[in-house]
Backbone bond lengths (Angstrom), bond angles and torsions (degrees), N, CA, C in turn:
res aa  C-N    CA-C-N  psi(-1)  N-CA   C-N-CA  omega(-1)  CA-C   N-CA-C  phi
1 M - - - 1.430 - - 1.649 108.39 -
2 D 1.271 109.43 140.28 1.432 113.88 -172.95 1.592 106.35 -110.44
3 T 1.360 115.19 109.00 1.439 118.63 -175.74 1.418 110.28 -97.70
4 R 1.467 115.75 129.69 1.561 123.81 -173.34 1.508 102.74 -125.09
5 P 1.319 115.38 125.34 1.509 123.27 170.74 1.587 102.83 -76.18
6 I 1.317 112.90 133.72 1.481 126.10 170.79 1.495 108.57 -114.33
7 T 1.404 120.00 132.04 1.381 122.55 178.80 1.584 119.38 -107.47
8 T 1.422 113.62 -19.89 1.370 119.70 -176.40 1.549 111.20 -147.77
9 W 1.369 115.72 160.69 1.419 119.46 178.43 1.593 109.87 -54.79
10 D 1.435 113.83 -50.17 1.441 116.74 179.37 1.545 113.54 -51.01
11 E 1.226 115.25 -38.81 1.524 122.59 179.49 1.469 113.03 -65.99
12 F 1.268 114.83 -40.21 1.573 127.24 174.18 1.475 105.90 -54.46
13 V 1.307 113.51 -57.75 1.500 115.69 -172.41 1.500 107.01 -67.21
14 E 1.315 124.76 -34.86 1.367 121.45 -179.46 1.527 115.92 -62.43
15 V 1.416 107.81 -50.51 1.602 114.56 172.07 1.380 117.73 -55.38
16 V 1.424 117.31 -41.32 1.484 118.14 175.44 1.578 108.83 -61.33
17 E 1.173 118.23 -40.74 1.551 122.79 -175.06 1.549 105.12 -67.67
18 D 1.248 117.26 -34.53 1.556 122.14 -178.11 1.459 106.61 -69.60
19 L 1.263 120.54 -45.88 1.360 126.90 -179.89 1.489 117.30 -58.60
20 H 1.382 109.82 -41.14 1.488 121.00 173.08 1.464 110.36 -62.09
21 T 1.227 118.89 -45.08 1.423 125.65 -178.93 1.647 106.58 -60.96
22 E 1.237 112.40 -46.06 1.476 115.72 -179.45 1.517 110.40 -61.31
23 R 1.363 116.25 -46.54 1.424 120.44 177.84 1.435 110.40 -59.68
24 D 1.387 123.54 -48.32 1.497 127.21 179.09 1.546 111.29 -58.51
25 S 1.265 115.94 -37.13 1.475 117.93 178.90 1.446 114.29 -66.69
26 R 1.312 115.71 -33.38 1.488 122.66 171.89 1.416 113.07 -63.49
27 A 1.453 114.36 -42.71 1.502 122.41 -177.76 1.408 111.13 -63.67
28 K 1.339 125.26 -32.47 1.439 132.11 -166.77 1.544 106.75 -79.37
29 T 1.344 114.33 -23.62 1.593 117.03 179.84 1.541 108.82 -62.26
30 G 1.348 117.70 -31.59 1.552 119.83 176.22 1.381 108.16 80.53
31 L 1.421 126.74 0.69 1.378 123.95 -175.53 1.484 118.09 -72.83
32 A 1.402 111.12 -24.27 1.386 116.67 179.77 1.579 108.39 -162.85
33 S 1.330 115.78 161.20 1.499 116.30 -177.94 1.572 102.83 -79.73
34 V 1.395 110.05 130.65 1.423 117.36 177.76 1.480 114.79 -107.74
35 S 1.288 116.80 125.09 1.483 123.13 -174.82 1.622 108.75 -61.84
36 E 1.284 106.02 165.11 1.554 113.16 165.42 1.528 112.94 -72.20
37 L 1.334 115.46 152.98 1.379 113.97 167.78 1.473 117.51 -75.10
38 L 1.277 114.56 139.75 1.559 120.49 179.02 1.480 110.90 -115.53
39 Y 1.343 118.47 151.50 1.401 128.47 -171.44 1.554 111.30 -127.65
40 R 1.337 113.17 141.80 1.439 113.70 170.82 1.551 109.55 -140.95
41 G 1.284 118.16 128.11 1.467 120.40 174.57 1.451 113.25 -97.56
42 Q 1.421 115.19 140.55 1.385 125.65 176.84 1.426 114.35 -128.24
43 P 1.336 125.00 130.23 1.459 127.30 -167.99 1.620 113.69 -75.65
44 D 1.336 111.82 -0.89 1.607 118.03 175.24 1.626 104.75 -144.64
45 A 1.299 110.50 123.96 1.425 121.22 179.72 1.615 110.94 -57.83
46 C 1.379 114.75 -23.68 1.415 119.93 -175.73 1.482 114.15 -82.79
47 M 1.304 116.77 -13.27 1.494 126.73 -176.96 1.705 102.77 -70.53
48 T 1.303 111.93 140.39 1.367 115.52 176.07 1.577 108.32 -98.29
49 L 1.354 111.13 178.67 1.642 116.39 -177.43 1.456 110.68 -78.88
50 Q 1.311 121.23 84.45 1.424 124.68 -176.69 1.484 112.92 -112.61
51 T 1.316 115.34 138.60 1.490 116.04 173.67 1.572 103.72 -83.02
52 T 1.381 110.17 173.27 1.596 114.49 178.47 1.548 105.92 -73.97
53 L 1.229 119.74 -21.92 1.599 116.61 173.34 1.493 109.53 -74.69
54 D 1.322 123.17 -34.37 1.422 123.77 176.66 1.536 110.73 -60.90
55 R 1.306 113.23 -43.02 1.486 121.04 -179.32 1.508 111.89 -65.39
56 M 1.277 124.27 -31.73 1.352 134.03 -175.45 1.561 112.09 -75.84
57 T 1.309 111.78 -45.47 1.511 118.90 -172.57 1.522 114.61 -143.08
58 S 1.383 120.79 145.92 1.547 119.34 170.67 1.580 107.25 -94.85
59 R 1.379 116.20 -2.39 1.488 110.29 -178.42 1.530 116.88 -65.40
60 V 1.156 121.75 157.27 1.423 127.75 171.89 1.559 110.14 -81.36
61 I 1.273 106.65 124.81 1.677 111.02 -173.70 1.533 103.34 -126.73
62 T 1.253 115.50 126.68 1.413 125.66 178.79 1.585 107.80 -79.63
63 L 1.337 114.88 160.83 1.495 119.52 177.94 1.487 106.47 -65.64
64 S 1.302 122.15 -34.49 1.365 121.20 -175.79 1.606 113.17 -72.84
65 Q 1.348 110.78 -33.65 1.605 112.45 176.70 1.434 107.35 -72.16
66 Y 1.357 125.49 -37.39 1.354 122.98 -174.40 1.552 108.54 -71.86
67 Y 1.408 115.03 -35.86 1.495 117.32 -178.05 1.576 111.18 -72.92
68 H 1.384 111.61 -25.63 1.421 111.81 175.24 1.469 120.10 -68.32
69 F 1.379 106.60 -35.56 1.535 122.63 174.67 1.611 108.97 -59.65
70 V 1.300 113.55 -60.79 1.374 115.55 -178.83 1.616 119.09 -59.53
71 S 1.309 112.70 -24.88 1.373 123.79 174.94 1.584 109.49 -68.78
72 V 1.343 113.06 -44.23 1.487 114.21 -175.62 1.538 111.97 -72.64
73 I 1.402 117.54 -27.78 1.452 120.95 177.36 1.487 114.97 -84.58
74 K 1.371 119.03 -8.74 1.426 124.30 -172.81 1.609 111.97 -58.62
75 A 1.380 115.29 -43.87 1.496 114.56 178.42 1.455 110.80 -59.72
76 K 1.371 119.14 -40.94 1.480 117.69 -177.80 1.509 113.56 -69.26
77 V 1.303 119.17 -34.82 1.496 122.92 178.02 1.611 103.48 -70.09
78 E 1.332 122.05 -45.88 1.461 116.28 -174.42 1.520 109.19 -67.58
79 S 1.387 117.56 -35.26 1.508 115.36 -175.86 1.554 110.36 -68.36
80 V 1.308 114.05 -31.27 1.627 112.73 -178.33 1.500 105.35 -82.23
81 T 1.220 125.38 -43.43 1.429 128.21 -162.26 1.534 111.40 -89.76
82 G 1.307 117.06 -22.53 1.430 116.30 -178.03 1.519 114.30 86.82
83 H 1.389 115.15 -12.73 1.474 119.43 -175.09 1.478 109.39 -89.04
84 T 1.283 125.50 156.25 1.364 131.67 173.39 1.515 116.32 -127.39
85 W 1.318 119.83 145.22 1.445 119.34 177.53 1.490 109.24 -135.70
86 A 1.285 113.46 131.83 1.530 121.31 175.53 1.583 106.76 -87.93
87 I 1.236 112.67 108.07 1.436 116.20 175.79 1.477 111.96 -127.97
88 P 1.239 115.68 161.25 1.607 118.36 -175.88 1.539 105.25 -68.71
89 S 1.316 107.16 151.32 1.605 115.49 172.03 1.584 107.77 -61.60
90 V 1.425 112.86 165.27 1.441 116.20 170.69 1.375 115.53 -61.56
91 D 1.432 119.03 -34.83 1.417 119.07 179.10 1.605 112.69 -68.08
92 E 1.356 114.02 -34.80 1.577 120.85 174.77 1.512 109.61 -63.82
93 F 1.336 111.20 -41.66 1.481 115.48 -177.99 1.551 108.57 -59.52
94 E 1.446 115.34 -48.77 1.377 123.11 -177.51 1.480 108.46 -53.85
95 Q 1.345 115.98 -53.23 1.561 116.98 178.32 1.439 115.79 -53.82
96 W 1.344 113.43 -38.26 1.545 117.29 178.30 1.483 109.76 -64.64
97 S 1.326 117.92 -49.35 1.500 122.29 -175.69 1.503 112.73 -61.99
98 N 1.386 119.12 -32.76 1.512 120.74 -173.51 1.510 111.02 -58.53
99 G 1.289 123.74 -35.56 1.460 130.44 179.06 1.433 117.29 -93.41
100 Q 1.381 122.47 7.51 1.428 124.66 -171.71 1.591 111.58 -100.55
101 F 1.296 109.37 151.19 1.498 116.39 156.08 1.536 108.08 -152.79
102 P 1.330 118.48 152.78 1.388 122.52 -166.74 1.525 108.32 -71.32
103 P 1.389 113.68 146.67 1.375 129.80 4.80 1.531 110.26 -87.16
104 F 1.341 112.94 147.57 1.491 123.38 -176.29 1.512 108.93 -83.83
105 P 1.296 119.72 143.42 1.491 121.89 175.29 1.579 108.87 -77.30
106 N 1.289 119.23 -15.57 1.472 121.22 177.49 1.501 103.91 -165.71
107 L 1.201 115.44 166.19 1.571 125.70 173.79 1.555 109.24 -129.15
108 P 1.324 111.00 110.82 1.554 114.29 -179.02 1.504 111.61 -51.59
109 G 1.328 113.62 139.01 1.440 119.19 175.65 1.545 114.26 72.17
110 Y 1.405 118.47 19.57 1.468 119.34 -173.55 1.530 110.77 -57.96
111 A 1.328 116.00 -38.66 1.483 114.93 -178.55 1.457 119.09 -64.68
112 Y 1.468 110.23 -34.06 1.515 115.18 174.92 1.444 105.67 -74.23
113 L 1.372 127.13 -38.68 1.345 122.40 -176.13 1.584 111.74 -65.64
114 A 1.338 114.85 -35.92 1.481 119.90 -178.92 1.530 108.19 -64.70
115 Y 1.350 118.30 -38.36 1.482 119.43 -173.40 1.529 104.28 -71.28
116 L 1.254 118.77 -41.56 1.472 122.83 -179.66 1.508 112.79 -58.16
117 R 1.390 112.02 -42.75 1.394 118.94 177.21 1.534 116.34 -66.72
118 H 1.415 120.22 -38.61 1.414 128.14 175.61 1.619 106.98 -62.67
119 H 1.269 119.57 -34.19 1.464 120.86 -179.18 1.396 119.01 -95.01
120 G 1.306 120.96 12.31 1.434 127.75 164.20 1.507 115.74 105.93
121 L 1.285 120.89 -2.65 1.435 123.77 -175.36 1.681 104.09 -67.07
122 P 1.435 115.23 131.22 1.488 111.96 174.02 1.508 113.64 -51.37
123 S 1.262 119.62 127.88 1.475 125.02 -168.60 1.479 111.14 -134.43
124 P 1.304 115.27 151.30 1.472 121.81 170.85 1.502 117.25 -82.36
125 L 1.396 113.11 -6.35 1.425 124.04 177.94 1.619 109.75 -76.43
126 L 1.306 118.79 124.70 1.482 120.10 173.19 1.592 106.45 -102.74
127 D 1.375 112.51 126.30 1.501 118.39 -174.36 1.420 110.63 -87.95
128 W 1.293 115.91 131.60 1.531 125.75 168.92 1.560 108.27 -121.79
129 T 1.269 112.31 176.78 1.372 125.84 174.50 1.403 119.22 -133.11
130 K 1.272 130.83 144.17 1.450 133.44 176.86 1.356 110.89 -74.58
131 S 1.345 124.32 -17.13 1.463 134.79 -178.76 1.480 115.53 -93.19
132 P 1.288 121.82 117.03 1.546 119.67 -178.33 1.600 106.35 -73.38
133 Y 1.395 116.85 -19.08 1.421 115.55 -177.91 1.605 111.56 -90.02
134 V 1.255 116.95 -21.79 1.450 120.23 173.91 1.628 106.11 -71.82
135 A 1.376 113.58 -42.06 1.495 116.08 173.79 1.476 117.30 -61.01
136 A 1.451 112.53 -36.77 1.424 117.17 175.87 1.572 112.24 -62.97
137 H 1.352 117.09 -41.52 1.465 123.87 164.13 1.489 118.32 -37.97
138 F 1.306 108.21 -63.87 1.452 118.86 -178.42 1.624 115.92 -58.78
139 A 1.343 109.58 -28.37 1.451 119.80 174.97 1.529 115.91 -72.45
140 M 1.407 109.11 -42.84 1.445 117.07 -170.17 1.600 115.26 -98.62
141 A 1.330 111.71 -27.27 1.508 113.04 -168.27 1.599 114.88 -72.77
142 P 1.246 117.06 -35.43 1.523 117.49 174.37 1.420 113.54 -59.08
143 P 1.457 118.14 140.30 1.454 123.81 175.47 1.459 107.28 -52.90
144 P 1.394 116.84 129.89 1.595 114.03 177.37 1.412 111.16 -72.38
145 R 1.443 111.37 138.64 1.433 122.87 174.73 1.530 111.22 -75.83
146 D 1.271 114.16 154.05 1.376 122.37 -176.66 1.670 109.42 -60.63
147 G 1.378 111.87 128.61 1.427 115.77 -175.53 1.499 121.17 90.07
148 V 1.388 112.05 -4.62 1.479 115.04 177.43 1.541 111.41 -82.25
149 E 1.297 118.86 124.32 1.339 118.21 -175.39 1.652 110.55 -110.62
150 S 1.328 117.12 -15.41 1.498 120.96 177.55 1.400 106.44 -152.71
151 V 1.378 112.55 160.02 1.540 124.72 176.22 1.547 104.89 -115.08
152 A 1.353 113.30 171.18 1.395 116.66 177.69 1.548 117.30 -135.31
153 V 1.350 121.58 139.80 1.318 123.24 170.15 1.509 105.08 -115.58
154 Y 1.410 109.16 120.91 1.565 117.92 174.85 1.510 107.59 -86.92
155 V 1.354 111.23 143.48 1.497 119.36 173.61 1.622 108.57 -124.37
156 Y 1.263 113.56 128.02 1.390 117.18 -168.54 1.537 111.28 -125.50
157 L 1.345 119.31 127.07 1.552 122.13 179.42 1.614 102.06 -126.84
158 E 1.384 109.48 115.58 1.461 119.46 -174.91 1.446 111.29 -69.48
159 S 1.282 123.05 115.01 1.429 129.54 171.69 1.494 114.65 26.16
160 P 1.504 116.08 74.14 1.373 122.17 -170.68 1.579 114.41 -62.42
161 E 1.399 117.70 -16.01 1.415 120.59 179.46 1.587 111.72 -80.70
162 G 1.427 111.29 -12.04 1.534 117.59 179.48 1.405 109.24 97.26
163 I 1.265 128.42 -33.56 1.443 127.30 -178.97 1.567 109.27 -119.44
164 K 1.300 119.35 139.12 1.384 121.92 173.48 1.582 112.31 -95.13
165 T 1.283 112.57 126.08 1.472 117.40 -173.95 1.432 107.98 -93.02
166 G 1.448 116.80 167.00 1.404 121.13 174.42 1.492 113.04 114.41
167 D 1.277 118.62 177.52 1.546 125.57 -177.66 1.664 107.29 -57.85
168 V 1.269 113.13 134.64 1.371 119.55 -177.86 1.599 112.36 -63.92
169 D 1.332 111.80 -28.93 1.557 121.09 173.85 1.417 120.19 -82.48
170 A 1.371 115.04 -4.54 1.512 122.33 -171.70 1.603 101.63 -77.92
171 P 1.314 111.22 158.22 1.530 114.18 177.25 1.658 109.10 -66.38
172 A 1.258 111.90 145.71 1.458 121.01 -178.71 1.565 114.02 -142.46
173 I 1.122 118.25 141.03 1.636 119.55 179.03 1.541 106.81 -98.22
174 Q 1.262 110.25 141.75 1.463 119.15 178.33 1.562 109.48 -138.11
175 S 1.315 110.48 131.83 1.549 117.26 172.74 1.507 108.13 -80.04
176 L 1.343 110.98 140.09 1.525 115.07 -178.47 1.648 109.09 -98.97
177 G 1.277 115.17 -8.05 1.521 114.35 175.73 1.371 109.45 95.07
178 P 1.323 119.58 157.08 1.551 125.54 -169.83 1.635 104.23 -95.58
179 Y 1.357 123.79 -13.82 1.385 114.15 -170.90 1.512 111.49 -100.28
180 V 1.328 114.65 111.20 1.455 124.41 -175.26 1.492 104.52 -155.38
181 S 1.321 114.30 149.53 1.498 122.15 -178.28 1.542 101.70 -91.88
182 T 1.387 115.91 104.83 1.365 119.06 171.41 1.398 113.41 -154.93
183 H 1.279 123.22 -146.71 1.568 122.89 -170.29 1.494 106.16 -72.77
184 R 1.468 106.16 145.85 1.618 114.34 -174.02 1.428 115.11 -58.14
185 R 1.457 117.78 -21.21 1.464 116.76 -176.49 1.488 112.99 -81.19
186 H 1.297 116.73 -8.68 1.459 122.88 172.77 1.513 107.10 -57.26
187 Y 1.333 115.66 -43.75 1.444 120.73 -173.77 1.618 107.51 -87.18
188 L 1.236 117.63 -34.27 1.574 119.00 174.55 1.528 109.31 -55.87
189 Q 1.327 115.14 -40.91 1.491 117.16 178.88 1.540 116.19 -93.94
190 Q 1.253 117.93 5.38 1.487 124.63 177.02 1.474 111.19 57.92
191 S 1.343 114.33 44.12 1.510 122.20 -171.49 1.506 113.18 -69.89
192 V 1.221 114.14 145.08 1.525 128.48 166.58 1.458 111.47 -135.23
193 Y 1.355 121.76 142.65 1.446 125.59 176.01 1.381 108.19 -109.68
194 T 1.458 112.59 150.85 1.372 123.95 163.83 1.484 109.38 -124.73
195 I 1.477 113.73 152.72 1.354 119.01 167.78 1.531 110.92 -127.72
196 C 1.303 118.03 149.85 1.513 119.89 172.61 1.427 111.31 -111.66
197 T 1.229 124.14 131.44 1.458 125.08 179.52 1.534 107.12 -140.28
198 S 1.404 112.11 162.47 1.367 121.87 174.99 1.525 109.56 -135.48
199 G 1.352 117.79 164.87 1.442 116.27 -178.67 1.517 117.77 86.02
200 T 1.265 118.79 173.37 1.549 123.70 179.26 1.471 109.15 -132.62
201 G 1.371 121.00 160.04 1.441 124.12 169.53 1.517 109.63 63.68
202 S 1.336 111.56 -146.01 1.443 115.68 -178.29 1.436 118.74 -72.16
203 S 1.315 120.02 -3.01 1.403 128.91 179.05 1.528 109.43 -93.64
204 I 1.300 124.97 -6.01 1.394 126.14 177.88 1.429 111.97 -51.56
205 Q 1.298 119.54 124.35 1.477 126.78 178.64 1.610 115.21 -127.60
206 Y 1.227 112.41 151.65 1.504 117.02 179.44 1.605 105.52 -75.02
207 A 1.314 113.39 137.57 1.412 126.11 -176.64 1.492 114.10 -126.26
208 P 1.316 124.14 146.02 1.530 122.97 179.98 1.606 107.04 -61.29
209 H 1.225 115.29 144.54 1.399 124.81 174.20 1.583 108.45 -67.30
210 E 1.266 117.22 -30.22 1.436 119.22 174.43 1.466 114.07 -66.01
211 D 1.272 126.59 -20.45 1.464 131.71 176.69 1.557 105.08 -60.84
212 V 1.389 118.77 -44.62 1.406 124.23 177.65 1.512 111.93 -71.12
213 V 1.345 116.84 -50.83 1.437 119.72 176.68 1.508 114.39 -48.11
214 A 1.404 117.06 -47.87 1.413 124.11 -178.12 1.522 111.89 -59.99
215 R 1.270 118.31 -32.62 1.544 114.81 -176.59 1.553 111.35 -70.87
216 D 1.328 117.63 -29.09 1.483 127.52 -179.25 1.512 110.43 41.08
217 E 1.398 112.70 57.71 1.476 117.71 -173.74 1.574 107.31 -90.62
218 K 1.262 115.52 153.25 1.546 122.80 173.25 1.542 105.26 -76.92
219 G 1.367 110.03 152.41 1.488 113.13 -176.31 1.491 115.75 76.96
220 Q 1.366 114.29 -0.02 1.452 109.68 174.21 1.558 113.46 -108.41
221 D 1.283 121.26 -153.42 1.511 121.29 177.39 1.460 112.16 -70.41
222 L 1.295 115.45 153.12 1.468 125.58 177.72 1.479 110.97 -97.75
223 L 1.376 124.97 133.47 1.368 126.77 -176.10 1.604 105.46 -136.98
224 W 1.388 114.92 126.67 1.404 120.19 168.35 1.436 111.84 -115.90
225 K 1.372 119.14 150.59 1.458 122.96 -174.24 1.565 103.03 -126.39
226 L 1.305 117.69 110.40 1.558 122.02 -179.30 1.561 104.72 -95.19
227 V 1.269 114.45 114.30 1.484 121.13 -178.05 1.528 108.74 -98.20
228 I 1.265 118.70 123.42 1.492 120.89 -177.66 1.570 111.48 -129.87
229 P 1.224 111.60 135.22 1.572 116.30 -171.27 1.560 107.21 -66.70
230 I 1.197 116.86 142.12 1.524 123.08 178.29 1.558 107.77 -69.19
231 S 1.237 121.06 -16.90 1.542 123.06 168.29 1.462 113.42 -56.61
232 E 1.401 117.96 -23.83 1.508 122.66 179.10 1.408 109.78 -85.01
233 R 1.261 123.87 -3.39 1.528 125.20 -174.28 1.552 110.98 -47.55
234 R 1.233 121.02 -56.61 1.478 122.96 -176.25 1.644 111.56 -58.61
235 N 1.311 111.41 -41.42 1.520 113.39 178.57 1.544 111.95 -61.79
236 F 1.340 113.45 -48.68 1.526 122.59 -179.31 1.519 109.42 -59.86
237 I 1.285 121.51 -47.78 1.535 125.76 178.52 1.422 111.53 -61.81
238 E 1.394 117.14 -40.22 1.503 120.34 178.86 1.536 114.40 -61.01
239 H 1.391 110.74 -45.69 1.501 118.70 174.29 1.417 115.47 -62.96
240 L 1.321 117.98 -43.03 1.449 123.05 175.99 1.623 117.53 -63.35
241 Q 1.348 107.38 -36.36 1.515 114.62 172.95 1.423 108.96 -58.93
242 R 1.303 123.01 -42.05 1.484 128.40 -177.53 1.526 108.36 -60.61
243 M 1.281 116.29 -36.44 1.450 123.87 -179.80 1.420 114.56 -80.78
244 N 1.348 117.35 -1.07 1.511 124.54 -171.85 1.507 109.16 53.42
245 I 1.405 114.05 51.41 1.423 119.82 168.56 1.492 99.85 -117.13
246 N 1.240 115.54 114.63 1.545 125.54 -179.64 1.538 115.21 -158.90
247 P 1.273 120.46 170.70 1.485 114.62 -174.47 1.374 114.54 -59.72
248 F 1.384 123.71 -35.88 1.449 127.70 179.31 1.591 113.99 -63.35
249 S 1.234 110.52 -49.44 1.444 117.89 -179.04 1.457 114.06 -62.99
250 L 1.341 118.71 -29.79 1.527 121.67 176.94 1.531 116.63 -92.26
251 F 1.397 115.49 -12.94 1.379 114.77 -177.63 1.573 111.65 -123.44
252 E 1.310 118.13 -34.01 1.376 129.65 -176.48 1.500 109.85 56.29
253 T 1.238 119.61 46.02 1.547 118.96 169.97 1.483 112.13 -123.78
254 E 1.215 118.15 159.73 1.493 124.43 -174.27 1.528 111.56 -62.62
255 D 1.324 114.91 -34.98 1.586 118.78 -179.36 1.606 98.26 -63.17
256 K 1.279 122.11 -54.45 1.456 126.70 -173.22 1.498 115.15 -64.23
257 L 1.417 115.45 -23.63 1.442 117.34 171.01 1.462 110.31 -68.82
258 M 1.361 117.92 -37.79 1.501 118.19 -176.77 1.564 106.35 -71.28
259 E 1.270 119.31 -32.95 1.485 122.56 178.76 1.438 110.58 -64.27
260 D 1.365 113.68 -39.28 1.562 122.49 178.95 1.507 107.03 -65.07
261 I 1.306 114.79 -45.48 1.531 117.72 -177.38 1.484 113.21 -60.84
262 Y 1.385 110.02 -38.82 1.547 111.41 174.96 1.517 113.70 -69.21
263 L 1.346 116.63 -37.32 1.471 115.00 176.56 1.676 112.67 -66.77
264 S 1.158 110.05 -46.53 1.549 115.49 -178.46 1.486 122.47 -76.71
265 E 1.392 110.58 -36.37 1.388 118.23 -173.53 1.562 112.41 -106.00
266 M 1.323 118.48 -13.95 1.481 117.95 177.52 1.427 109.82 -118.66
267 F 1.350 123.16 -49.78 1.447 128.64 -169.18 1.526 103.99 -67.94
268 L 1.376 113.59 -55.03 1.513 117.38 -170.06 1.462 112.08 -81.06
269 T 1.305 122.87 -34.37 1.464 125.06 -173.41 1.600 111.72 -94.54
270 E 1.349 112.03 -25.30 1.548 121.51 177.30 1.505 101.92 68.36
271 R 1.305 126.15 43.36 1.415 123.88 177.02 1.526 110.49 -69.58
272 L 1.321 115.67 -29.06 1.522 118.06 169.36 1.457 112.84 -117.18
C-alpha cells in the first residue's frame, strides 16, 4: 500500500488526477482490461479496511453460512419492507459454490445482499465509490471523534495486470461491479462493492481485506491511502458543498437533510 500525505484540497485534487492519469496509461497499453479506480473515505486514518461483518465478529464465516443466514431472514425482511427478491435456494447456492474459486463471475443474490448492506445489516460487502469526492465527503462529514488527527481516502485499482498471482487458496479481493437492482442511493453515491475471500469450492470463506493489503505482493491489486489532516475539514466540506455533494444529495432522507443543514447553515456559516 502506498501511503501519501495530503495537506490541502488542491493537493487532493492533483493527486487524484495523477492517479487517474496513471490508470488511463495502463489502460492504453491494451495488454489487459483495467478496472476503474475505486475510492473509500474513512473518518479516522487509523481505521483499517473492515467490512461491517468484520467489525461484528472475528469468527471465520463461509459464503454458505452467510447465505444460509440471509435466506432465513428473507421472509421477515420482505414482510416488513414490502420488497421481494428472487434468489437461489440454499441448495442451489451450495451447488454453485462447489465448483467455484475466486474471482467469481457472479455472486448469487447480489442485489439482495447489497440491499441488506445499505440498510445496516452486518455484511461481507465493503462499499466503495467511483467518485473521489463522494469518498472525501464520507471521510470529512462525520463529526470528528476525540483524538482524531487525520482522515483517509483509500484508492483501489483491481489487479491492473489483469491476473492475480499467488496461491489459489490465499485471500483475494474481488469487485462485484456497480450494476445491481437495489436501493436508489447506491447510484446516488456511485457505489461499488468488493468482497475478500479465501479457499475454493464449498470451503470458500470471507476474509478481511487487510489480509490482502498486508501481503503487499507484486502482481496483485494496487492500493493508495491518502491521509488528510482533520484541520482541513472545513475547507473540504466547503468545496464539496459547491459540488452539491452533501448528506442530503447522497441519501435523500429527512435525517440527512438535517445533517446537511447543520453542515451548510451552522458549521460553514456559523449562524449559531
